[in-house]
C-alpha positions in Angstrom: 9.0 -10.8 -22.5 9.5 -14.2 -20.8 10.8 -16.8 -23.2 12.4 -14.2 -25.5 15.7 -13.3 -23.8 17.4 -12.2 -27.0 14.6 -9.8 -27.8 14.8 -8.4 -24.3 18.5 -7.8 -24.8 17.9 -6.1 -28.1 15.3 -3.8 -26.7 17.5 -2.7 -23.8 20.6 -2.2 -25.9 18.9 -0.5 -28.8 16.9 1.9 -26.6 20.0 2.8 -24.7 21.8 3.6 -28.0 19.1 5.5 -29.8 16.5 6.7 -27.3 13.7 4.7 -28.7 12.6 1.5 -30.5 12.0 3.3 -33.8 14.8 5.8 -33.8 13.6 9.0 -32.3 16.4 10.1 -30.0 14.5 11.8 -27.2 17.8 12.5 -25.3 18.4 15.6 -27.4 17.1 18.4 -25.2 14.3 16.3 -24.0 12.6 16.7 -27.4 11.5 14.2 -30.0 13.2 16.0 -32.8 12.1 15.4 -36.4 15.6 15.7 -37.7 16.6 12.6 -35.7 13.8 10.6 -37.3 14.9 11.8 -40.7 18.5 10.6 -39.9 17.4 7.3 -38.5 17.3 5.2 -41.8 20.9 6.1 -42.5 21.9 4.5 -39.2 20.5 1.1 -40.1 22.8 -1.6 -41.3 20.9 -4.9 -41.3 24.0 -7.1 -41.1 22.3 -10.3 -39.7 21.7 -13.4 -41.8 18.0 -14.5 -41.5 17.3 -18.2 -41.3 13.9 -19.8 -41.0 13.3 -22.9 -38.9 13.0 -24.9 -42.1 16.4 -23.7 -43.3 17.9 -24.6 -39.9 16.3 -28.1 -40.1 17.7 -28.6 -43.7 21.2 -27.6 -42.3 20.8 -30.3 -39.6 19.8 -28.0 -36.7 16.7 -29.4 -35.0 14.1 -27.2 -33.3 15.5 -28.3 -29.9 19.1 -27.4 -31.0 17.9 -24.1 -32.4 16.2 -23.2 -29.1 19.4 -24.2 -27.2 21.5 -22.0 -29.4 19.1 -19.1 -29.0 19.3 -19.4 -25.2 23.1 -19.4 -25.3 23.4 -16.5 -27.8 24.6 -18.4 -30.9 21.3 -17.6 -32.6 18.7 -14.8 -32.0 15.1 -15.8 -32.2 13.6 -12.7 -33.8 10.1 -14.1 -34.3 8.5 -17.6 -34.1 10.1 -19.5 -37.0 12.7 -16.8 -37.8 16.2 -16.6 -36.5 19.1 -14.1 -36.9 22.7 -15.2 -37.2 25.9 -13.1 -37.1 25.0 -10.2 -34.8 24.7 -9.6 -31.1 22.5 -6.5 -31.3 20.2 -6.7 -34.4 18.7 -3.4 -35.5 15.3 -2.6 -36.9 16.3 -3.6 -40.4 17.3 -7.1 -39.2 14.0 -7.5 -37.4 12.1 -6.4 -40.6 14.0 -8.9 -42.7 13.1 -11.6 -40.2 9.4 -10.5 -40.1 9.1 -10.6 -43.9 10.4 -14.2 -44.3 7.5 -15.4 -42.1 4.8 -13.2 -43.6 2.6 -13.7 -46.7 4.4 -13.0 -50.0 2.3 -9.9 -50.7 3.1 -8.3 -47.3 4.6 -4.9 -47.1 6.0 -2.9 -44.2 3.5 -0.3 -43.0 2.4 2.0 -40.1 5.0 2.8 -37.5 7.7 0.7 -39.0 7.3 2.2 -42.5 7.3 5.7 -41.0 10.6 4.9 -39.4 12.2 3.7 -42.7 10.7 6.8 -44.5 12.2 9.3 -42.1 9.2 10.3 -40.0 9.0 7.6 -37.3 8.3 9.9 -34.4 5.9 7.6 -32.6 7.4 4.5 -31.1 6.1 1.0 -31.3 8.1 -2.2 -30.4 6.5 -4.4 -33.1 7.3 -4.7 -36.7 4.1 -3.6 -38.6 3.2 -5.3 -41.8 0.2 -4.8 -44.2 -1.3 -7.6 -46.1 -4.1 -7.6 -48.7 -7.7 -8.1 -47.5 -8.5 -11.8 -47.0 -4.9 -12.9 -46.4 -4.1 -15.0 -43.4 -2.6 -12.8 -40.7 0.6 -14.1 -39.2 0.2 -14.6 -35.4 3.8 -14.1 -34.2 5.2 -12.2 -31.2 6.8 -9.0 -32.3 4.8 -8.7 -35.6 1.7 -6.6 -35.9 -0.3 -7.4 -39.0 -2.9 -5.2 -40.6 -5.4 -6.2 -43.3 -5.7 -3.6 -46.1 -9.2 -2.9 -47.2 -7.9 -0.1 -49.5 -5.4 -1.6 -52.0 -1.8 -0.4 -51.5 -0.3 1.5 -54.4 3.0 0.4 -55.8 5.2 -0.1 -52.7 8.3 2.1 -52.2 11.6 0.4 -51.3 13.7 2.3 -48.8 16.8 0.3 -48.0 15.4 -2.4 -50.3 12.4 -3.0 -48.0 8.9 -3.0 -49.6 6.9 -0.3 -47.8 3.6 1.4 -48.1 4.2 4.9 -49.7 4.7 7.8 -47.4 1.3 9.4 -47.9 -0.4 6.0 -47.3 1.7 5.4 -44.2 0.9 8.8 -42.8 -2.9 8.4 -43.4 -3.0 4.9 -42.0 -1.4 6.2 -38.8 -3.6 9.3 -38.7 -6.7 7.1 -38.8 -5.7 4.9 -35.9 -3.7 7.2 -33.6 -5.1 9.7 -31.1 -5.0 13.3 -32.4 -2.3 14.0 -29.9 0.0 11.6 -31.7 -1.4 11.9 -35.2 -0.6 15.6 -35.7 3.1 15.1 -35.0 3.2 12.2 -37.5 1.6 14.3 -40.2 3.9 17.3 -39.4 7.0 15.0 -39.5 6.0 13.5 -42.8 5.7 16.9 -44.3 8.9 18.2 -42.6 10.8 15.2 -44.0 9.6 15.9 -47.5 8.3 12.3 -47.6 5.0 13.5 -49.1 3.1 16.7 -49.7 -0.2 18.1 -48.3 -1.8 17.5 -51.7 -0.7 13.8 -51.6 -2.1 13.4 -48.1 -5.4 14.9 -49.3 -5.5 12.6 -52.3 -4.7 9.5 -50.2 -7.3 10.3 -47.5 -10.0 10.5 -50.2 -9.2 6.8 -51.1 -10.1 5.8 -47.5 -13.7 7.3 -47.4 -16.0 5.4 -45.2 -13.3 3.7 -43.1 -13.0 4.3 -39.3 -11.0 7.4 -38.4 -11.0 8.9 -41.9 -13.0 12.0 -41.0 -10.6 12.8 -38.2 -7.6 12.2 -40.5 -9.0 14.6 -43.0 -9.4 17.3 -40.4 -5.9 16.7 -39.1 -4.4 17.2 -42.6 -5.7 20.7 -42.4 -3.7 21.3 -39.2 -0.5 19.7 -40.4 2.5 22.0 -40.9 5.9 21.2 -42.4 7.6 24.0 -40.3 7.3 22.1 -37.0 10.5 20.6 -35.7 9.5 18.2 -32.9 6.7 16.2 -31.4 6.2 18.5 -28.5 6.0 21.6 -30.7 3.3 19.9 -32.7 1.4 19.0 -29.6 1.7 22.5 -28.2 0.3 23.9 -31.4 -2.6 21.5 -31.1 -3.4 22.6 -27.6 -3.5 26.2 -28.8 -5.6 25.4 -31.8 -8.2 23.5 -29.7 -8.4 26.5 -27.4 -9.2 28.8 -30.3 -5.7 30.5 -30.2 -5.2 30.1 -34.0 -2.9 33.1 -34.5 0.2 31.1 -33.4 2.4 29.6 -36.2 5.6 27.6 -35.9 9.2 28.6 -36.4 8.7 32.4 -36.7 12.0 34.2 -37.5 12.7 37.5 -35.7 15.1 39.6 -37.6 17.9 41.9 -36.4 17.9 44.6 -39.0 17.6 42.5 -42.2 18.6 39.0 -41.1 16.8 36.6 -38.7 18.5 36.5 -35.3 16.2 34.1 -33.5 13.4 31.7 -34.4 10.5 31.3 -32.1 8.8 27.9 -31.6 5.3 29.2 -31.9 4.4 32.9 -32.2 1.5 35.3 -32.9 3.1 37.9 -35.2 0.3 40.3 -34.8 0.3 40.5 -31.0 4.0 39.6 -30.6 3.3 36.8 -28.1 5.4 33.6 -28.3 5.1 30.2 -26.7 8.1 28.0 -26.4 8.7 24.4 -25.1 11.6 24.0 -22.7 13.5 20.7 -23.0 16.1 19.3 -20.7 19.0 21.2 -22.2 17.6 24.5 -21.0 18.8 23.4 -17.5 22.5 23.6 -18.7 24.3 26.6 -17.4 25.7 27.8 -20.7 22.3 27.3 -22.4 20.7 29.2 -19.5 22.9 32.2 -20.1 22.2 32.1 -23.9 18.4 31.8 -23.2 18.5 34.9 -20.9 20.3 36.9 -23.5 17.8 35.8 -26.1 14.9 36.5 -23.8 16.1 40.0 -23.0 16.8 40.8 -26.7 13.3 39.7 -27.7 11.7 41.5 -24.8 13.4 44.7 -25.8 11.7 44.4 -29.2 8.2 44.0 -27.8 7.9 40.2 -27.7 6.1 38.6 -24.7 7.8 35.3 -24.2 6.0 32.5 -22.4 7.8 29.2 -21.7 6.3 25.8 -21.0 7.6 22.4 -19.8 6.5 18.8 -20.2 4.5 19.2 -17.0 2.5 21.9 -18.5 2.0 20.2 -21.9 1.1 16.7 -20.6 -0.5 17.4 -17.2 -1.8 21.0 -17.2 -2.5 22.2 -20.8 -5.2 24.5 -19.4 -2.5 26.5 -17.7 -0.8 27.0 -21.1 -4.0 28.4 -22.5 -4.7 30.7 -19.5 -1.2 32.1 -19.6 -1.3 32.9 -23.3 -4.8 34.4 -23.1 -3.5 36.8 -20.4 -0.5 37.7 -22.6 -2.7 38.3 -25.6 -5.3 40.3 -23.6 -2.6 42.7 -22.5 -2.0 43.8 -26.1 
């Protein structure tokens, strides 16, 4: 980050305020909740004025003077050749505006950045991602990640007035390049946000036949589920699927008489075994009491509850599988 003090300030301030660079607030119960990603576009304001180096020169501000003003906070150097004026803490929308003014005319926002604007930005990335037609010159600028599009982009959508790749295209682009561990939450989040449907994902992935990662993306579409509510839940479901424990489904309601009283993160209805991810809020005293009441009520109705933490999910997933196999074998 040396040489970009204003970008460093933006990163530290913005992460402190939102929990991430793209809007997923992981401070809520230690979970990357999909509802936070869905709310993120409504938080953006984009109040900065974007000026190019040429516009500054036309206004009588030399490159040396622009650099001096950037060092002293009068301007913010968002990208090489693009400056922001009028804000001290630019948001993602400001950075997108700045990236587009130094990108080819046909460029659209894509990948992680488009997902953030479309309400399913659950995987962080510090750069602004743009997609340009095949054969276009890729901008080589700090903070901008450019992708050449072999498959033509359909008519862009324009959330907040920004030209973006459509939701299904964005989700498939990410599913092709991300590891399965991250791709499944993206697909789940896209469906949960209502940004696209499973049929639209299937149609889009067919347009990418022959490209790297497309076979994996096609398989992952079959695993995607719009009932998931957070990244960790999606990842826990993937652990169980890969282990052959396919009876577990997300967000299973358990009724008290006629009405649902509790909803289980992942549950096998047939064997009444449930797997739940414990986030940070479960350490709160009041929440602990409520959890014990919930556990006892479910246990009294024949449910075997098993709880897992980030240590289990990210370091010892085999222990999750063993624990649930024992619980299922006892039925």
